[in-house]
MMTF fields as JSON, N, C-alpha, C and O atoms, coordinates in Angstrom:
{
  "mmtfVersion": "1.0.0",
  "mmtfProducer": "UNKNOWN",
  "numBonds": 251,
  "numAtoms": 252,
  "numGroups": 63,
  "numChains": 1,
  "numModels": 1,
  "chainsPerModel": [1],
  "groupsPerChain": [63],
  "chainIdList": ["A"],
  "bondAtomList": [4, 2, 8, 6, 12, 10, 16, 14, 20, 18, 24, 22, 28, 26, 32, 30, 36, 34, 40, 38, 44, 42, 48, 46, 52, 50, 56, 54, 60, 58, 64, 62, 68, 66, 72, 70, 76, 74, 80, 78, 84, 82, 88, 86, 92, 90, 96, 94, 100, 98, 104, 102, 108, 106, 112, 110, 116, 114, 120, 118, 124, 122, 128, 126, 132, 130, 136, 134, 140, 138, 144, 142, 148, 146, 152, 150, 156, 154, 160, 158, 164, 162, 168, 166, 172, 170, 176, 174, 180, 178, 184, 182, 188, 186, 192, 190, 196, 194, 200, 198, 204, 202, 208, 206, 212, 210, 216, 214, 220, 218, 224, 222, 228, 226, 232, 230, 236, 234, 240, 238, 244, 242, 248, 246],
  "bondOrderList": [1, 1, 1, 1, 1, 1, 1, 1, 1, 1, 1, 1, 1, 1, 1, 1, 1, 1, 1, 1, 1, 1, 1, 1, 1, 1, 1, 1, 1, 1, 1, 1, 1, 1, 1, 1, 1, 1, 1, 1, 1, 1, 1, 1, 1, 1, 1, 1, 1, 1, 1, 1, 1, 1, 1, 1, 1, 1, 1, 1, 1, 1],
  "groupList": [{"groupName": "MET", "atomNameList": ["N", "CA", "C", "O"], "elementList": ["N", "C", "C", "O"], "formalChargeList": [0, 0, 0, 0], "bondAtomList": [1, 0, 2, 1, 3, 2], "bondOrderList": [1, 1, 2], "singleLetterCode": "M", "chemCompType": "L-PEPTIDE LINKING"}, {"groupName": "ALA", "atomNameList": ["N", "CA", "C", "O"], "elementList": ["N", "C", "C", "O"], "formalChargeList": [0, 0, 0, 0], "bondAtomList": [1, 0, 2, 1, 3, 2], "bondOrderList": [1, 1, 2], "singleLetterCode": "A", "chemCompType": "L-PEPTIDE LINKING"}, {"groupName": "ASP", "atomNameList": ["N", "CA", "C", "O"], "elementList": ["N", "C", "C", "O"], "formalChargeList": [0, 0, 0, 0], "bondAtomList": [1, 0, 2, 1, 3, 2], "bondOrderList": [1, 1, 2], "singleLetterCode": "D", "chemCompType": "L-PEPTIDE LINKING"}, {"groupName": "LEU", "atomNameList": ["N", "CA", "C", "O"], "elementList": ["N", "C", "C", "O"], "formalChargeList": [0, 0, 0, 0], "bondAtomList": [1, 0, 2, 1, 3, 2], "bondOrderList": [1, 1, 2], "singleLetterCode": "L", "chemCompType": "L-PEPTIDE LINKING"}, {"groupName": "SER", "atomNameList": ["N", "CA", "C", "O"], "elementList": ["N", "C", "C", "O"], "formalChargeList": [0, 0, 0, 0], "bondAtomList": [1, 0, 2, 1, 3, 2], "bondOrderList": [1, 1, 2], "singleLetterCode": "S", "chemCompType": "L-PEPTIDE LINKING"}, {"groupName": "PRO", "atomNameList": ["N", "CA", "C", "O"], "elementList": ["N", "C", "C", "O"], "formalChargeList": [0, 0, 0, 0], "bondAtomList": [1, 0, 2, 1, 3, 2], "bondOrderList": [1, 1, 2], "singleLetterCode": "P", "chemCompType": "L-PEPTIDE LINKING"}, {"groupName": "ILE", "atomNameList": ["N", "CA", "C", "O"], "elementList": ["N", "C", "C", "O"], "formalChargeList": [0, 0, 0, 0], "bondAtomList": [1, 0, 2, 1, 3, 2], "bondOrderList": [1, 1, 2], "singleLetterCode": "I", "chemCompType": "L-PEPTIDE LINKING"}, {"groupName": "GLN", "atomNameList": ["N", "CA", "C", "O"], "elementList": ["N", "C", "C", "O"], "formalChargeList": [0, 0, 0, 0], "bondAtomList": [1, 0, 2, 1, 3, 2], "bondOrderList": [1, 1, 2], "singleLetterCode": "Q", "chemCompType": "L-PEPTIDE LINKING"}, {"groupName": "LYS", "atomNameList": ["N", "CA", "C", "O"], "elementList": ["N", "C", "C", "O"], "formalChargeList": [0, 0, 0, 0], "bondAtomList": [1, 0, 2, 1, 3, 2], "bondOrderList": [1, 1, 2], "singleLetterCode": "K", "chemCompType": "L-PEPTIDE LINKING"}, {"groupName": "ASN", "atomNameList": ["N", "CA", "C", "O"], "elementList": ["N", "C", "C", "O"], "formalChargeList": [0, 0, 0, 0], "bondAtomList": [1, 0, 2, 1, 3, 2], "bondOrderList": [1, 1, 2], "singleLetterCode": "N", "chemCompType": "L-PEPTIDE LINKING"}, {"groupName": "GLY", "atomNameList": ["N", "CA", "C", "O"], "elementList": ["N", "C", "C", "O"], "formalChargeList": [0, 0, 0, 0], "bondAtomList": [1, 0, 2, 1, 3, 2], "bondOrderList": [1, 1, 2], "singleLetterCode": "G", "chemCompType": "PEPTIDE LINKING"}, {"groupName": "TYR", "atomNameList": ["N", "CA", "C", "O"], "elementList": ["N", "C", "C", "O"], "formalChargeList": [0, 0, 0, 0], "bondAtomList": [1, 0, 2, 1, 3, 2], "bondOrderList": [1, 1, 2], "singleLetterCode": "Y", "chemCompType": "L-PEPTIDE LINKING"}, {"groupName": "ARG", "atomNameList": ["N", "CA", "C", "O"], "elementList": ["N", "C", "C", "O"], "formalChargeList": [0, 0, 0, 0], "bondAtomList": [1, 0, 2, 1, 3, 2], "bondOrderList": [1, 1, 2], "singleLetterCode": "R", "chemCompType": "L-PEPTIDE LINKING"}, {"groupName": "VAL", "atomNameList": ["N", "CA", "C", "O"], "elementList": ["N", "C", "C", "O"], "formalChargeList": [0, 0, 0, 0], "bondAtomList": [1, 0, 2, 1, 3, 2], "bondOrderList": [1, 1, 2], "singleLetterCode": "V", "chemCompType": "L-PEPTIDE LINKING"}, {"groupName": "GLU", "atomNameList": ["N", "CA", "C", "O"], "elementList": ["N", "C", "C", "O"], "formalChargeList": [0, 0, 0, 0], "bondAtomList": [1, 0, 2, 1, 3, 2], "bondOrderList": [1, 1, 2], "singleLetterCode": "E", "chemCompType": "L-PEPTIDE LINKING"}, {"groupName": "PHE", "atomNameList": ["N", "CA", "C", "O"], "elementList": ["N", "C", "C", "O"], "formalChargeList": [0, 0, 0, 0], "bondAtomList": [1, 0, 2, 1, 3, 2], "bondOrderList": [1, 1, 2], "singleLetterCode": "F", "chemCompType": "L-PEPTIDE LINKING"}],
  "groupTypeList": [0, 1, 2, 3, 4, 5, 6, 2, 3, 7, 8, 1, 3, 9, 10, 0, 2, 11, 5, 1, 2, 12, 8, 4, 3, 13, 2, 12, 1, 12, 14, 9, 8, 1, 2, 2, 8, 13, 13, 9, 12, 3, 2, 10, 3, 8, 14, 9, 4, 15, 2, 10, 5, 9, 14, 13, 7, 8, 1, 13, 15, 9, 10],
  "groupIdList": [1, 2, 3, 4, 5, 6, 7, 8, 9, 10, 11, 12, 13, 14, 15, 16, 17, 18, 19, 20, 21, 22, 23, 24, 25, 26, 27, 28, 29, 30, 31, 32, 33, 34, 35, 36, 37, 38, 39, 40, 41, 42, 43, 44, 45, 46, 47, 48, 49, 50, 51, 52, 53, 54, 55, 56, 57, 58, 59, 60, 61, 62, 63],
  "secStructList": [7, 6, 6, 7, 7, 1, 1, 2, 2, 2, 2, 2, 6, 6, 6, 7, 7, 6, 6, 7, 7, 2, 2, 2, 2, 6, 6, 1, 6, 6, 6, 1, 7, 7, 7, 2, 2, 2, 2, 2, 2, 6, 6, 1, 7, 1, 1, 7, 7, 7, 1, 1, 6, 6, 2, 2, 2, 0, 0, 0, 0, 0, 7],
  "xCoordList": [0.584, 0.277, 0.877, 0.496, 2.332, 2.339, 2.723, 3.562, 1.459, 0.701, -0.156, -0.434, -0.557, -1.846, -0.863, 0.202, -1.579, -0.601, -1.367, -2.235, -1.333, -2.103, -3.066, -3.655, -3.025, -3.978, -5.038, -5.873, -5.032, -6.262, -7.33, -8.536, -6.145, -7.166, -7.523, -8.347, -6.774, -7.536, -8.678, -9.409, -9.117, -10.824, -11.252, -12.332, -10.352, -11.704, -12.557, -13.682, -11.58, -12.383, -13.262, -13.691, -13.281, -13.383, -15.003, -15.881, -15.171, -16.2, -16.716, -17.866, -15.365, -15.448, -15.673, -14.722, -16.63, -16.478, -15.575, -15.339, -15.019, -14.326, -14.667, -15.893, -14.056, -13.436, -13.964, -14.527, -14.143, -14.295, -13.678, -12.624, -14.534, -13.782, -14.032, -14.613, -13.054, -12.508, -13.857, -13.987, -14.651, -15.596, -16.609, -17.22, -16.283, -16.781, -16.087, -16.721, -15.201, -13.58, -14.046, -14.459, -14.489, -14.292, -15.876, -16.019, -16.787, -17.852, -18.45, -19.565, -17.441, -17.108, -16.121, -16.128, -15.091, -14.575, -15.024, -14.762, -16.041, -16.687, -18.006, -18.699, -18.393, -19.857, -18.606, -19.336, -17.531, -16.659, -16.248, -15.022, -16.648, -15.997, -14.075, -12.98, -14.456, -11.982, -12.502, -13.276, -10.754, -9.976, -10.079, -10.214, -10.042, -10.331, -9.127, -8.886, -8.132, -6.824, -7.098, -6.57, -7.749, -8.011, -8.662, -8.457, -9.732, -10.947, -10.355, -10.587, -9.759, -8.658, -7.464, -7.202, -6.776, -5.642, -6.878, -6.446, -8.292, -8.404, -9.296, -9.747, -9.378, -10.592, -9.518, -9.699, -8.463, -7.347, -6.053, -5.081, -7.136, -6.256, -6.084, -6.453, -5.822, -5.385, -6.337, -7.376, -5.585, -6.008, -8.124, -8.635, -8.848, -10.649, -10.615, -11.1, -10.035, -11.058, -9.67, -8.524, -9.995, -9.671, -9.664, -10.787, -9.101, -9.48, -9.335, -9.74, -8.73, -8.307, -8.09, -7.892, -7.937, -7.229, -5.689, -5.782, -4.468, -3.603, -2.802, -1.802, -4.322, -4.244, -4.342, -3.826, -5.358, -5.835, -4.852, -4.649, -3.709, -2.954, -1.303, -0.728, -1.237, 0.395, -0.252, 0.504, -1.527, -1.777, -1.844, -2.003, -1.658, -2.347, -0.46, 0.125, -0.193, 1.399, 2.207, 3.235, 1.986, 3.753, 3.115, 3.682, 2.017, 1.946, 1.687, 1.566],
  "yCoordList": [-1.163, 0.166, 0.973, 1.77, 1.176, 2.218, 3.309, 4.208, 2.705, 4.084, 5.451, 6.449, 5.068, 5.179, 7.218, 7.65, 7.608, 9.15, 9.857, 9.101, 11.595, 11.343, 12.72, 13.443, 12.846, 13.68, 12.474, 12.542, 11.342, 9.814, 9.993, 9.882, 10.335, 9.699, 11.974, 12.581, 12.166, 13.544, 13.655, 14.392, 13.302, 13.337, 12.693, 13.067, 10.646, 9.964, 10.34, 9.921, 11.395, 11.86, 13.579, 14.143, 14.15, 15.062, 15.189, 14.354, 16.567, 16.11, 15.367, 15.058, 15.043, 14.203, 14.812, 15.557, 14.843, 14.947, 14.138, 12.931, 15.512, 15.033, 14.746, 14.755, 14.524, 13.578, 12.017, 11.645, 11.065, 10.319, 8.301, 7.712, 8.039, 6.215, 6.146, 6.901, 4.384, 3.475, 3.686, 4.052, 3.469, 2.89, 4.166, 4.285, 4.808, 6.768, 6.927, 7.189, 6.868, 6.816, 6.39, 7.234, 4.771, 4.185, 3.828, 2.809, 4.615, 4.881, 6.237, 6.504, 6.867, 8.261, 8.46, 9.413, 7.326, 7.183, 6.578, 7.009, 5.082, 4.718, 5.469, 4.927, 6.957, 7.628, 8.798, 9.197, 9.196, 9.621, 8.656, 8.756, 7.672, 6.701, 6.828, 6.954, 6.746, 6.228, 4.342, 3.387, 5.264, 3.756, 2.694, 2.985, 1.296, -0.247, 0.113, -0.074, 0.854, 0.576, 1.798, 1.838, 2.737, 3.64, 3.359, 3.801, 2.425, 2.31, 0.8, 0.362, 0.188, -0.758, -0.488, -1.017, 0.65, 1.184, 1.637, 1.517, 2.108, 2.859, 1.149, 0.819, 0.824, -0.377, -1.208, -1.432, -1.507, -1.759, -1.471, -1.94, -0.231, 0.374, 0.601, 1.726, 0.173, -0.27, 0.393, -0.025, 2.168, 2.878, 2.724, 2.081, 3.232, 2.955, 4.779, 5.312, 5.38, 6.379, 7.492, 7.043, 9.124, 9.813, 11.399, 11.795, 12.152, 13.384, 14.378, 15.497, 14.276, 15.062, 14.408, 13.266, 14.578, 14.106, 14.217, 13.322, 14.721, 14.7, 13.121, 12.557, 12.744, 11.729, 10.489, 9.376, 11.168, 9.943, 9.656, 8.48, 11.152, 10.743, 9.475, 8.525, 10.353, 9.738, 8.217, 7.276, 7.95, 6.43, 5.464, 4.326, 6.035, 5.684, 5.367, 4.533, 6.32, 6.478, 6.11, 5.478, 6.35, 5.77, 4.49, 3.763, 4.604, 2.771, 3.191, 2.266],
  "zCoordList": [0.435, -0.085, 0.146, 1.003, -0.636, -0.39, -1.248, -1.309, -2.066, -3.46, -2.956, -3.621, -1.186, -0.225, -0.34, 0.103, -0.855, -0.219, 0.913, 1.35, 1.821, 2.319, 1.932, 2.736, 0.371, -0.194, -0.068, 0.834, -0.966, -0.573, 0.646, 0.861, 1.291, 2.832, 3.506, 4.19, 3.023, 2.739, 2.156, 2.816, 1.319, -0.292, 0.426, 0.884, 1.221, 1.746, 3.156, 3.43, 4.117, 5.055, 5.175, 6.182, 3.341, 3.565, 4.126, 3.907, 4.976, 5.936, 6.812, 7.121, 7.287, 8.722, 9.92, 10.159, 10.928, 12.227, 13.269, 13.324, 14.319, 14.862, 16.633, 16.751, 17.876, 17.932, 17.264, 18.294, 16.465, 15.799, 16.005, 15.764, 16.353, 16.408, 14.844, 14.065, 14.625, 13.475, 12.789, 11.621, 13.474, 12.216, 11.214, 10.152, 12.276, 11.363, 10.328, 9.306, 10.268, 9.214, 8.539, 7.744, 8.093, 7.664, 6.927, 6.252, 7.114, 6.829, 6.174, 5.724, 6.284, 5.489, 4.454, 3.675, 4.478, 3.371, 2.205, 1.082, 2.556, 1.781, 1.242, 0.381, 1.864, 2.073, 0.822, -0.086, 0.665, -0.65, -1.325, -1.393, -1.925, -2.828, -2.536, -3.083, -1.853, -1.682, -1.765, -1.705, -2.021, -2.881, -2.016, -0.828, -2.384, -0.98, -0.268, 0.925, -1.472, 0.015, 0.756, 1.867, 0.434, 1.973, 2.897, 4.028, 2.529, 3.688, 4.072, 5.199, 3.331, 4.221, 5.268, 6.348, 4.453, 5.52, 7.046, 8.193, 6.805, 8.108, 8.198, 7.101, 8.564, 8.982, 10.159, 11.356, 9.338, 9.784, 11.337, 11.929, 11.281, 12.369, 13.824, 14.161, 14.376, 16.255, 16.919, 17.432, 16.819, 17.281, 17.296, 16.379, 18.152, 18.048, 17.745, 16.746, 18.693, 18.034, 17.722, 17.695, 17.476, 17.173, 17.409, 17.097, 17.705, 18.268, 17.043, 17.357, 15.327, 14.467, 13.655, 14.069, 11.759, 10.918, 11.615, 12.455, 11.753, 12.682, 12.837, 12.392, 14.076, 14.53, 13.734, 13.827, 12.742, 11.805, 10.977, 10.676, 10.226, 9.62, 9.904, 9.373, 11.07, 11.834, 12.016, 11.775, 12.403, 12.349, 11.793, 12.235, 10.139, 8.529, 7.928, 7.236, 8.527, 7.631, 8.988, 8.746, 10.269, 10.882, 12.005, 12.82, 11.684, 11.94, 14.045, 14.848]
}
């Protein structure tokens, strides 16, 4: 999944309200018609609660 970019993630989560849980992130990404690679990465996150987009980005790209 090296081809996942921060821009892909931002587009997938456009309109997201925080704090948010993992399920809400996945649901928003699907609503925004995100690519499966983005949805799968979000669904596989270990954390379950995120206070903002920076936390999501750190979890996605820094594990």
